[in-house]
Structures are given as structure tokens and as C-alpha cells.
C-alpha positions in Angstrom: 13.8 18.4 47.7 16.4 16.1 48.5 14.0 13.2 47.8 12.8 14.3 44.8 16.5 14.5 43.2 16.8 11.0 44.5 13.8 9.8 42.9 14.7 11.2 39.5 18.0 9.8 39.5 16.4 6.3 40.3 13.9 6.5 37.8 16.8 7.9 35.3 19.0 4.7 36.2 16.2 2.5 35.6 15.5 3.5 32.2 19.0 3.0 30.9 19.0 -0.5 32.4 15.6 -1.5 31.1 16.3 -0.1 27.6 18.5 -2.5 26.7 16.2 -5.2 27.3 13.4 -3.6 25.5 15.6 -3.2 22.4 16.5 -6.9 22.3 12.7 -7.9 22.9 12.0 -6.0 20.1 14.8 -7.2 17.8 13.9 -10.6 18.5 10.0 -9.7 17.7 11.4 -8.3 14.6 13.5 -11.5 13.7 10.7 -13.9 14.3 8.7 -11.6 12.0 10.9 -11.5 8.9 11.2 -15.7 9.3 7.5 -15.7 9.0 7.7 -13.6 6.0 10.4 -15.6 4.4 8.5 -18.7 5.0 5.5 -17.1 3.4 7.4 -15.9 0.3 9.3 -19.4 -0.3 5.6 -21.0 -0.3 4.3 -18.2 -2.6 7.3 -18.9 -5.0 6.7 -22.9 -4.9 3.2 -22.2 -5.9 4.4 -20.1 -9.0 6.7 -22.2 -10.3 9.6 -20.6 -8.5 9.3 -17.1 -9.5 12.4 -15.1 -8.5 10.6 -12.1 -7.7 9.5 -13.9 -4.5 12.5 -15.4 -3.8 14.6 -12.1 -4.1 11.9 -10.6 -1.7 12.9 -13.5 0.7 16.6 -12.7 0.6 15.9 -9.0 1.3 14.3 -10.2 4.9 17.4 -12.5 5.3 19.7 -9.4 4.7 17.4 -7.6 7.3 17.9 -10.5 9.8 21.6 -10.4 9.2 21.8 -6.7 9.9 19.9 -7.2 13.4 22.0 -10.4 14.3 25.0 -11.1 12.5 25.3 -14.8 13.4 21.7 -16.1 12.9 21.5 -19.8 11.9 18.3 -19.8 10.2 19.4 -16.9 7.8 22.9 -18.4 7.1 21.0 -21.8 6.3 18.7 -20.0 3.8 
């Protein structure tokens, strides 16, 4: 019985530490996906005589990046 309790405590502690790494990886994947969307929308806008609709959508993705990471250089440059 003693081993079961220690085993569950070990699993619980590992889940707490590994959860932070998973969140940071998921955030970085989201940021890369948003960067791809921004680049695509900028390209579409250039092909359509700088249509503001696509540029506004790109700026929404920039705002999403800044919500995840406040000091992102890519988002601040755009």
C-alpha cells in the first residue's frame, strides 16, 4: 500500500513539472502557425492590390501572437 501512494505522488509531481513544458511547446507551435498565416495573408493582400481586408486579418494574428508572448520581435516589427 505504501508503494502505491509513493507511486501516485511521483506521477503527480511529474505531471506538474511536465505540464509547463507542454504549454510552452504548444505556445511556440501556435506562434509559428500564426506567423505562417500572417505571411500568407500579406502575400494575398499584395496580389489583390493591398486589400485592407487581408491586412486587417493579418493584424488580428499579430495581436494573437502578442497575447501569447508580449515581447515577440516578429509581431512588433509588423
